[in-house]
C-alpha positions in Angstrom: -0.2 0.0 0.3 1.0 3.6 -0.6 1.0 5.5 1.8 -1.9 7.8 1.2 -3.3 4.6 0.2 -2.8 3.1 4.2 -4.6 6.8 5.4 -7.6 5.8 3.5 -7.4 2.5 4.8 -7.3 4.0 8.5 -9.6 6.6 7.8 -12.2 3.6 7.2 -11.2 1.5 9.9 -11.2 3.8 12.4 -15.3 5.2 11.1 -16.3 1.4 11.1 -14.8 1.5 15.2 -17.0 4.7 15.5 -20.1 3.6 14.0 -19.3 -0.2 16.4 -19.1 1.5 19.6 -22.1 3.6 18.9 -24.1 -0.3 17.8 -22.2 -1.7 21.6 -23.5 1.8 23.7 -27.4 1.3 22.3 -27.4 -2.0 22.8 -26.1 -2.5 26.4 -28.8 0.7 26.6 -31.4 -1.3 25.0 -30.0 -4.7 27.5 -30.3 -2.0 31.1 -33.3 -1.0 30.4 -34.7 -4.7 30.0 -32.6 -5.8 32.7 -33.8 -2.8 35.0 -38.0 -3.1 33.4 -37.8 -7.6 33.9 -36.1 -7.1 37.4 -38.4 -7.7 39.3 -39.8 -10.0 37.4 -37.2 -12.1 38.3 -38.1 -11.5 41.7 -40.8 -13.1 42.4 -40.2 -16.5 40.3 -41.5 -18.4 37.1 -45.3 -18.7 37.6 -47.2 -21.5 38.2 -47.7 -23.7 35.7 -51.5 -24.1 34.5 -53.8 -26.7 32.9 -54.4 -25.5 29.1 -57.5 -25.9 27.6 -55.6 -29.0 25.3 -54.4 -30.4 28.3 -58.3 -30.1 30.0 -60.2 -31.5 27.3 -57.7 -34.7 26.8 -58.0 -35.2 31.0 -62.0 -35.2 30.9 -62.5 -36.9 27.9 -64.5 -34.8 26.0 -66.5 -36.4 22.3 
């Protein structure tokens, strides 16, 4: 690579890194917001298991 080509390549790579860093920041922010939103559900534990309509029908042997 020539000197000018090297500078252009470095500039292109810096642009890609900047874009990547912005995307990572957005993902971290979204992940944090989800953790905050879902935190109370995690503290409650899993919901109780219920029998769905298809299982009820099988157990009752409806015609």
